[in-house]
TIMI-2910 file (N, C-alpha, C, CB; in pm, 1 decimal, decimal comma, always signed):
<rs>
+----------+----------+----------+----------+----------+----------+----------+----------+----------+----------+----------+----------+------+
!      n_x !      n_y !      n_z !     ca_x !     ca_y !     ca_z !      c_x !      c_y !      c_z !     cb_x !     cb_y !     cb_z ! resn !
+----------+----------+----------+----------+----------+----------+----------+----------+----------+----------+----------+----------+------+
!  +4709,0 !  -1474,6 !    -59,5 !  +4726,9 !  -1380,5 !    +34,2 !  +4669,1 !  -1351,3 !   +155,4 !  +4717,9 !  -1298,6 !    -12,9 !  Met !
!  +4759,0 !  -1360,8 !   +275,8 !  +4677,5 !  -1360,2 !   +386,7 !  +4605,7 !  -1215,2 !   +427,0 !  +4763,5 !  -1410,9 !   +496,6 !  Val !
!  +4512,1 !  -1177,1 !   +463,8 !  +4447,5 !  -1052,8 !   +515,4 !  +4410,7 !  -1069,6 !   +636,0 !  +4338,3 !  -1007,4 !   +446,5 !  Phe !
!  +4461,6 !   -952,7 !   +727,1 !  +4457,5 !   -956,6 !   +873,3 !  +4350,6 !   -848,7 !   +911,2 !  +4605,9 !   -926,9 !   +940,8 !  Tyr !
!  +4270,7 !   -896,7 !   +998,8 !  +4163,7 !   -808,6 !  +1046,3 !  +4184,5 !   -810,0 !  +1207,9 !  +4008,1 !   -864,4 !   +995,7 !  Arg !
!  +4201,4 !   -700,6 !  +1291,5 !  +4186,1 !   -687,6 !  +1419,3 !  +4003,4 !   -717,4 !  +1451,1 !  +4251,6 !   -530,7 !  +1458,3 !  Lys !
!  +4016,6 !   -814,4 !  +1509,6 !  +3858,5 !   -868,3 !  +1553,5 !  +3804,5 !   -807,3 !  +1701,8 !  +3860,0 !  -1054,8 !  +1571,3 !  Tyr !
!  +3896,5 !   -784,1 !  +1798,0 !  +3873,0 !   -743,5 !  +1906,9 !  +3978,1 !   -610,6 !  +1951,8 !  +3876,5 !   -865,2 !  +1987,7 !  Ser !
!  +3935,9 !   -565,8 !  +2072,9 !  +4020,1 !   -438,1 !  +2143,5 !  +4143,6 !   -483,5 !  +2155,1 !  +3973,8 !   -386,1 !  +2291,6 !  Lys !
!  +4157,1 !   -620,2 !  +2202,4 !  +4259,6 !   -632,0 !  +2236,2 !  +4392,6 !   -629,8 !  +2148,4 !  +4240,3 !   -718,6 !  +2292,4 !  Gly !
!  +4494,5 !   -691,6 !  +2181,1 !  +4624,7 !   -705,6 !  +2077,7 !  +4608,3 !   -821,9 !  +1987,4 !  +4770,2 !   -729,0 !  +2157,3 !  Ser !
!  +4524,3 !   -900,5 !  +1998,3 !  +4551,2 !  -1005,8 !  +1951,6 !  +4468,3 !   -988,3 !  +1787,3 !  +4505,6 !  -1123,5 !  +2062,0 !  Asp !
!  +4568,8 !  -1031,3 !  +1683,1 !  +4534,1 !  -1018,3 !  +1555,7 !  +4500,5 !  -1164,5 !  +1507,2 !  +4644,7 !   -946,9 !  +1477,4 !  Ile !
!  +4391,8 !  -1162,0 !  +1403,8 !  +4376,4 !  -1323,4 !  +1382,3 !  +4385,3 !  -1299,4 !  +1210,1 !  +4197,8 !  -1411,6 !  +1457,0 !  Val !
!  +4387,7 !  -1407,5 !  +1145,6 !  +4397,3 !  -1389,4 !  +1013,8 !  +4273,5 !  -1416,3 !   +972,4 !  +4494,7 !  -1462,0 !   +949,9 !  Ala !
!  +4234,8 !  -1346,2 !   +872,4 !  +4047,1 !  -1353,0 !   +818,3 !  +4035,2 !  -1436,6 !   +745,2 !  +3970,4 !  -1235,4 !   +736,1 !  Lys !
!  +3944,0 !  -1549,2 !   +780,8 !  +3894,4 !  -1680,6 !   +686,0 !  +3734,8 !  -1641,4 !   +626,3 !  +3885,2 !  -1847,3 !   +797,9 !  Val !
!  +3680,8 !  -1552,3 !   +690,1 !  +3516,4 !  -1538,1 !   +659,4 !  +3519,2 !  -1384,2 !   +587,5 !  +3400,0 !  -1543,8 !   +828,4 !  Phe !
!  +3487,5 !  -1414,6 !   +476,2 !  +3440,1 !  -1300,3 !   +372,5 !  +3289,0 !  -1285,6 !   +362,1 !  +3492,9 !  -1331,7 !   +222,6 !  Tyr !
!  +3241,1 !  -1186,8 !   +476,2 !  +3043,0 !  -1163,5 !   +426,7 !  +3044,7 !  -1100,4 !   +271,8 !  +2932,5 !  -1005,0 !   +555,3 !  Pro !
!  +2918,3 !  -1155,6 !   +230,4 !  +2885,2 !  -1075,2 !   +112,2 !  +2732,9 !  -1000,4 !   +163,4 !  +2873,2 !  -1184,7 !    -39,6 !  Lys !
!  +2677,5 !  -1069,2 !   +237,8 !  +2541,9 !   -970,4 !   +298,6 !  +2553,1 !  -1016,5 !   +462,6 !  +2348,1 !  -1022,8 !   +214,4 !  Asp !
!  +2517,6 !   -893,9 !   +538,7 !  +2501,9 !   -918,8 !   +680,5 !  +2372,4 !   -828,6 !   +732,9 !  +2645,3 !   -879,5 !   +759,8 !  Ser !
!  +2312,9 !   -874,0 !   +810,2 !  +2198,5 !   -827,5 !   +943,3 !  +2232,6 !   -858,6 !  +1071,1 !  +2056,2 !   -895,9 !   +938,3 !  Ile !
!  +2213,3 !   -696,0 !  +1121,9 !  +2246,5 !   -672,9 !  +1249,0 !  +2137,9 !   -701,6 !  +1346,4 !  +2289,8 !   -544,9 !  +1259,6 !  Phe !
!  +2124,3 !   -784,2 !  +1466,3 !  +2008,2 !   -809,1 !  +1502,9 !  +2046,0 !   -736,6 !  +1670,3 !  +1961,5 !   -983,7 !  +1476,8 !  Val !
!  +1977,1 !   -665,7 !  +1737,2 !  +2021,8 !   -631,9 !  +1855,1 !  +1994,1 !   -717,0 !  +1978,8 !  +1979,4 !   -515,4 !  +1872,0 !  Pro !
!  +2085,4 !   -745,0 !  +2062,9 !  +2086,3 !   -829,2 !  +2158,2 !  +2002,5 !   -804,7 !  +2278,5 !  +2204,8 !   -843,0 !  +2188,1 !  Ala !
!  +1947,6 !   -874,9 !  +2360,2 !  +1845,4 !   -858,0 !  +2468,7 !  +1961,8 !   -785,1 !  +2566,3 !  +1761,0 !  -1019,7 !  +2532,5 !  Ser !
!  +1902,2 !   -666,3 !  +2636,4 !  +1983,0 !   -589,7 !  +2706,8 !  +1919,2 !   -570,7 !  +2843,8 !  +2010,1 !   -465,9 !  +2635,4 !  Cys !
!  +1901,7 !   -567,7 !  +2955,7 !  +2038,3 !   -717,6 !  +2989,7 !  +1950,8 !   -821,5 !  +2934,3 !  +2094,3 !   -773,3 !  +3198,0 !  Pro !
!  +2018,2 !   -945,5 !  +2959,3 !  +2148,6 !   -950,6 !  +3043,7 !  +2271,0 !   -923,1 !  +2925,7 !  +2166,5 !  -1118,2 !  +3130,9 !  Pro !
!  +2273,5 !   -912,7 !  +2788,0 !  +2384,4 !   -876,2 !  +2704,0 !  +2415,0 !   -729,2 !  +2767,2 !  +2345,4 !   -879,2 !  +2533,6 !  His !
!  +2559,7 !   -678,5 !  +2741,9 !  +2583,4 !   -551,4 !  +2759,6 !  +2495,6 !   -450,0 !  +2660,1 !  +2728,5 !   -538,6 !  +2744,6 !  Pro !
!  +2519,6 !   -335,6 !  +2694,8 !  +2459,3 !   -232,0 !  +2623,8 !  +2518,5 !   -229,9 !  +2488,0 !  +2474,0 !   -102,2 !  +2693,3 !  Gln !
!  +2480,5 !   -216,2 !  +2386,2 !  +2554,1 !   -212,2 !  +2218,8 !  +2612,0 !   -340,5 !  +2209,7 !  +2690,0 !    -87,9 !  +2185,0 !  Asn !
!  +2528,7 !   -464,6 !  +2223,9 !  +2565,5 !   -576,2 !  +2172,8 !  +2447,8 !   -595,6 !  +2073,4 !  +2591,2 !   -685,6 !  +2278,3 !  Thr !
!  +2520,2 !   -690,4 !  +1958,2 !  +2431,7 !   -716,2 !  +1872,7 !  +2475,2 !   -863,6 !  +1806,4 !  +2421,4 !   -595,2 !  +1777,4 !  Glu !
!  +2370,6 !   -907,8 !  +1733,3 !  +2464,9 !  -1059,6 !  +1644,6 !  +2480,0 !  -1031,5 !  +1517,0 !  +2383,0 !  -1223,3 !  +1634,3 !  Tyr !
!  +2558,7 !  -1042,0 !  +1445,8 !  +2609,1 !  -1007,5 !  +1326,8 !  +2558,6 !  -1146,7 !  +1229,0 !  +2781,4 !   -976,3 !  +1342,7 !  Lys !
!  +2433,2 !  -1171,1 !  +1170,6 !  +2405,3 !  -1296,3 !  +1095,6 !  +2442,2 !  -1271,7 !   +936,0 !  +2242,2 !  -1338,7 !  +1116,4 !  Val !
!  +2538,8 !  -1351,0 !   +903,3 !  +2597,3 !  -1328,2 !   +778,6 !  +2584,2 !  -1462,2 !   +678,7 !  +2748,3 !  -1286,5 !   +805,7 !  Ser !
!  +2623,0 !  -1414,7 !   +528,5 !  +2632,6 !  -1527,5 !   +445,5 !  +2749,4 !  -1453,8 !   +372,2 !  +2491,0 !  -1579,0 !   +357,1 !  Tyr !
!  +2825,8 !  -1572,6 !   +331,6 !  +2950,2 !  -1517,0 !   +277,8 !  +3048,5 !  -1664,1 !   +221,1 !  +3032,3 !  -1416,1 !   +416,5 !  Gly !
!  +3168,1 !  -1616,3 !   +211,8 !  +3248,7 !  -1728,6 !   +204,2 !  +3354,9 !  -1730,3 !   +322,6 !  +3314,6 !  -1731,2 !    +67,3 !  Glu !
!  +3405,7 !  -1891,4 !   +329,6 !  +3494,8 !  -1898,7 !   +453,7 !  +3597,7 !  -1987,2 !   +357,8 !  +3421,7 !  -1979,3 !   +617,7 !  Glu !
!  +3717,7 !  -1951,3 !   +370,5 !  +3831,3 !  -1990,7 !   +364,3 !  +3867,0 !  -2154,3 !   +476,9 !  +3908,2 !  -1848,8 !   +400,0 !  Asp !
!  +3837,0 !  -2291,4 !   +408,2 !  +3834,8 !  -2390,6 !   +481,1 !  +3991,3 !  -2471,5 !   +399,4 !  +3667,2 !  -2468,8 !   +475,1 !  Trp !
!  +4087,0 !  -2421,2 !   +460,3 !  +4239,6 !  -2495,8 !   +416,9 !  +4261,6 !  -2463,5 !   +250,4 !  +4233,8 !  -2698,2 !   +443,8 !  Asn !
!  +4202,5 !  -2351,9 !   +208,0 !  +4263,0 !  -2316,5 !    +77,0 !  +4122,5 !  -2359,1 !    -14,9 !  +4424,8 !  -2413,2 !    +38,3 !  Gly !
!  +3985,1 !  -2378,4 !    +21,3 !  +3884,5 !  -2400,7 !    -56,6 !  +3802,7 !  -2324,5 !     +3,9 !  +3844,9 !  -2527,1 !    -78,2 !  Thr !
!  +3733,0 !  -2216,2 !    -76,5 !  +3627,0 !  -2151,8 !    -33,9 !  +3477,4 !  -2200,6 !    -16,8 !  +3629,1 !  -2062,2 !   -105,3 !  Phe !
!  +3416,0 !  -2202,7 !    +75,7 !  +3286,7 !  -2272,5 !   +104,4 !  +3175,4 !  -2165,8 !   +142,7 !  +3306,9 !  -2380,1 !   +225,5 !  Val !
!  +3063,7 !  -2163,1 !    +61,6 !  +2956,1 !  -2086,9 !   +122,2 !  +2894,6 !  -2115,9 !   +240,3 !  +2865,4 !  -2080,4 !    +47,1 !  Ser !
!  +2887,4 !  -2024,0 !   +319,0 !  +2837,3 !  -2060,8 !   +488,9 !  +2747,0 !  -1946,0 !   +517,1 !  +2977,4 !  -2062,7 !   +623,1 !  Val !
!  +2682,5 !  -1957,7 !   +655,8 !  +2601,8 !  -1884,2 !   +728,2 !  +2695,6 !  -1869,0 !   +861,5 !  +2454,4 !  -1952,9 !   +744,5 !  Phe !
!  +2703,5 !  -1759,6 !   +889,8 !  +2751,2 !  -1714,0 !  +1025,1 !  +2676,1 !  -1644,7 !  +1100,0 !  +2853,5 !  -1645,5 !  +1022,3 !  Lys !
!  +2706,9 !  -1667,6 !  +1216,1 !  +2650,7 !  -1566,3 !  +1327,0 !  +2757,7 !  -1535,0 !  +1427,7 !  +2521,7 !  -1627,9 !  +1408,9 !  Val !
!  +2825,3 !  -1435,0 !  +1442,6 !  +2893,3 !  -1372,3 !  +1541,6 !  +2844,2 !  -1251,5 !  +1622,0 !  +2998,9 !  -1341,9 !  +1488,5 !  Gln !
!  +2905,4 !  -1242,1 !  +1734,6 !  +2899,3 !  -1163,4 !  +1849,8 !  +2958,0 !  -1025,4 !  +1818,4 !  +2971,2 !  -1231,6 !  +1964,0 !  Met !
!  +2870,0 !   -904,4 !  +1829,2 !  +2932,0 !   -775,6 !  +1809,6 !  +2899,0 !   -692,7 !  +1904,2 !  +2904,5 !   -716,8 !  +1692,6 !  Val !
!  +3011,9 !   -640,8 !  +1990,0 !  +3033,5 !   -550,3 !  +2089,3 !  +3077,3 !   -404,1 !  +2068,7 !  +3117,6 !   -605,8 !  +2161,5 !  Tyr !
!  +2990,4 !   -333,2 !  +2083,5 !  +3017,8 !   -174,1 !  +2071,3 !  +3064,6 !   -144,0 !  +1897,3 !  +3167,3 !   -124,4 !  +2197,2 !  Asp !
!  +3019,0 !   -225,5 !  +1806,6 !  +3064,9 !   -189,8 !  +1668,3 !  +3174,3 !   -272,4 !  +1629,6 !  +3106,4 !    -46,9 !  +1655,5 !  Gly !
!  +3247,1 !   -369,7 !  +1705,1 !  +3357,9 !   -437,1 !  +1711,4 !  +3263,4 !   -602,9 !  +1698,1 !  +3460,7 !   -390,8 !  +1866,4 !  Val !
!  +3330,7 !   -702,5 !  +1584,9 !  +3316,9 !   -845,1 !  +1591,1 !  +3397,5 !   -911,8 !  +1677,5 !  +3335,0 !   -899,8 !  +1475,7 !  Val !
!  +3326,1 !   -969,3 !  +1777,0 !  +3440,0 !  -1056,5 !  +1874,5 !  +3462,1 !  -1194,9 !  +1825,5 !  +3389,2 !  -1076,3 !  +2036,9 !  Ser !
!  +3592,4 !  -1205,2 !  +1780,8 !  +3624,6 !  -1341,8 !  +1697,7 !  +3659,4 !  -1427,4 !  +1809,4 !  +3754,4 !  -1335,3 !  +1578,5 !  Gly !
!  +3665,4 !  -1447,2 !  +1888,9 !  +3666,1 !  -1543,9 !  +1996,0 !  +3541,6 !  -1556,2 !  +2078,5 !  +3772,6 !  -1514,1 !  +2082,5 !  Arg !
!  +3451,5 !  -1499,5 !  +2050,6 !  +3318,8 !  -1562,6 !  +2146,3 !  +3183,4 !  -1616,7 !  +2051,4 !  +3251,5 !  -1420,4 !  +2259,8 !  Arg !
!  +3183,4 !  -1734,8 !  +2076,7 !  +3078,2 !  -1760,8 !  +2013,3 !  +2933,3 !  -1698,8 !  +2084,7 !  +3084,7 !  -1906,4 !  +1998,6 !  Ser !
!  +2839,9 !  -1740,7 !  +1971,0 !  +2680,2 !  -1655,6 !  +1992,2 !  +2634,8 !  -1744,5 !  +2104,0 !  +2547,6 !  -1657,5 !  +1838,4 !  Pro !
!  +2601,3 !  -1675,7 !  +2227,1 !  +2495,1 !  -1711,1 !  +2301,6 !  +2341,9 !  -1641,8 !  +2304,7 !  +2548,3 !  -1704,2 !  +2416,6 !  Ser !
!  +2274,9 !  -1726,0 !  +2371,0 !  +2127,9 !  -1699,3 !  +2335,8 !  +2081,6 !  -1697,9 !  +2489,6 !  +2045,2 !  -1826,1 !  +2226,7 !  Phe !
!  +2057,8 !  -1593,8 !  +2569,4 !  +2018,1 !  -1629,2 !  +2671,0 !  +1858,7 !  -1670,6 !  +2685,5 !  +2060,3 !  -1535,8 !  +2744,3 !  Pro !
!  +1830,5 !  -1753,7 !  +2783,0 !  +1684,4 !  -1859,9 !  +2764,8 !  +1567,7 !  -1767,2 !  +2790,9 !  +1670,9 !  -2005,0 !  +2891,4 !  Ile !
!  +1597,2 !  -1657,4 !  +2884,9 !  +1486,5 !  -1585,2 !  +2898,7 !  +1444,7 !  -1452,7 !  +2811,8 !  +1493,5 !  -1556,3 !  +3021,4 !  Glu !
!  +1509,2 !  -1477,4 !  +2701,6 !  +1492,5 !  -1399,0 !  +2606,0 !  +1448,6 !  -1434,3 !  +2454,9 !  +1595,4 !  -1345,1 !  +2610,0 !  Thr !
!  +1408,9 !  -1363,2 !  +2362,9 !  +1395,7 !  -1417,5 !  +2250,7 !  +1486,9 !  -1390,3 !  +2116,9 !  +1278,8 !  -1393,1 !  +2232,6 !  Asp !
!  +1599,4 !  -1407,2 !  +2179,5 !  +1734,9 !  -1329,5 !  +2120,4 !  +1728,8 !  -1479,0 !  +1992,6 !  +1924,5 !  -1307,6 !  +2271,3 !  Asp !
!  +1720,8 !  -1589,3 !  +2043,2 !  +1752,9 !  -1693,1 !  +1929,8 !  +1649,6 !  -1689,5 !  +1840,2 !  +1770,3 !  -1839,0 !  +1975,7 !  Tyr !
!  +1514,3 !  -1691,7 !  +1857,3 !  +1427,2 !  -1677,7 !  +1746,6 !  +1452,3 !  -1532,4 !  +1666,9 !  +1276,8 !  -1691,8 !  +1802,7 !  Phe !
!  +1478,7 !  -1436,3 !  +1708,1 !  +1519,7 !  -1326,3 !  +1639,4 !  +1627,0 !  -1354,2 !  +1524,2 !  +1569,9 !  -1233,5 !  +1738,1 !  Lys !
!  +1736,3 !  -1414,4 !  +1562,4 !  +1861,3 !  -1484,7 !  +1505,8 !  +1806,2 !  -1558,9 !  +1409,4 !  +1947,1 !  -1572,9 !  +1602,2 !  Val !
!  +1734,3 !  -1674,4 !  +1452,0 !  +1672,3 !  -1761,3 !  +1347,9 !  +1600,8 !  -1729,8 !  +1257,7 !  +1611,0 !  -1838,4 !  +1385,1 !  His !
!  +1520,4 !  -1661,5 !  +1297,0 !  +1421,0 !  -1585,7 !  +1148,1 !  +1514,6 !  -1503,2 !  +1067,9 !  +1277,9 !  -1459,6 !  +1196,0 !  Asp !
!  +1612,7 !  -1437,9 !  +1093,9 !  +1698,4 !  -1385,0 !  +1041,4 !  +1795,9 !  -1459,6 !   +969,5 !  +1739,4 !  -1320,8 !  +1117,8 !  Thr !
!  +1812,6 !  -1581,8 !  +1008,0 !  +1895,2 !  -1656,4 !   +928,5 !  +1803,8 !  -1737,8 !   +786,6 !  +1967,5 !  -1765,4 !  +1039,0 !  Met !
!  +1678,8 !  -1750,8 !   +849,2 !  +1591,1 !  -1809,9 !   +761,9 !  +1598,7 !  -1716,6 !   +624,5 !  +1442,3 !  -1819,7 !   +831,7 !  Leu !
!  +1562,8 !  -1586,6 !   +666,0 !  +1537,8 !  -1490,3 !   +534,1 !  +1684,3 !  -1483,0 !   +475,2 !  +1471,8 !  -1318,6 !   +574,3 !  Lys !
!  +1792,5 !  -1498,0 !   +508,0 !  +1918,4 !  -1523,7 !   +428,9 !  +1923,3 !  -1616,5 !   +338,7 !  +2016,5 !  -1551,9 !   +500,0 !  Leu !
!  +1867,7 !  -1748,1 !   +408,3 !  +1858,4 !  -1887,7 !   +367,0 !  +1773,1 !  -1890,1 !   +232,6 !  +1790,5 !  -1979,0 !   +485,4 !  Leu !
!  +1656,9 !  -1795,7 !   +239,6 !  +1550,0 !  -1806,0 !   +146,3 !  +1597,6 !  -1733,3 !     +9,7 !  +1415,7 !  -1740,2 !   +209,6 !  Glu !
!  +1705,8 !  -1593,7 !    +51,8 !  +1739,3 !  -1537,2 !    -35,5 !  +1880,2 !  -1605,0 !    -93,1 !  +1735,6 !  -1408,0 !     +5,7 !  Lys !
!  +1983,2 !  -1678,9 !    -70,0 !  +2083,7 !  -1722,1 !   -107,3 !  +2092,5 !  -1867,4 !   -123,9 !  +2163,5 !  -1676,0 !    -36,6 !  Tyr !
!  +2001,4 !  -1950,9 !    -62,9 !  +2001,5 !  -2096,4 !    -85,3 !  +1928,7 !  -2116,2 !   -237,8 !  +1914,1 !  -2177,9 !    +46,1 !  Asn !
!  +1987,9 !  -2122,3 !   -334,4 !  +1888,6 !  -2131,1 !   -475,2 !  +1944,6 !  -2223,7 !   -585,5 !  +1872,3 !  -1976,2 !   -552,1 !  Lys !
+----------+----------+----------+----------+----------+----------+----------+----------+----------+----------+----------+----------+------+
</rs>
């Protein structure tokens, strides 16, 4: 069974392949990111051609909506990368046993 989830405010519908089990939202620096921007740092299962693999994933969130087509960007003049990295380490410690 394929589940569909709308990832952006546009008209694109993308098959859902990532199923988060735990997520932590990290506020992004504003500016340079727009207001209400977050990094969603998650642990979960991802469908790799029918095989579910445990993964850690970072996604961009704008106004509460995951942007499925934007890779995370960490502006150099901010500490965003370090905040996301520290959050990833917390999830890694919790689930990598």
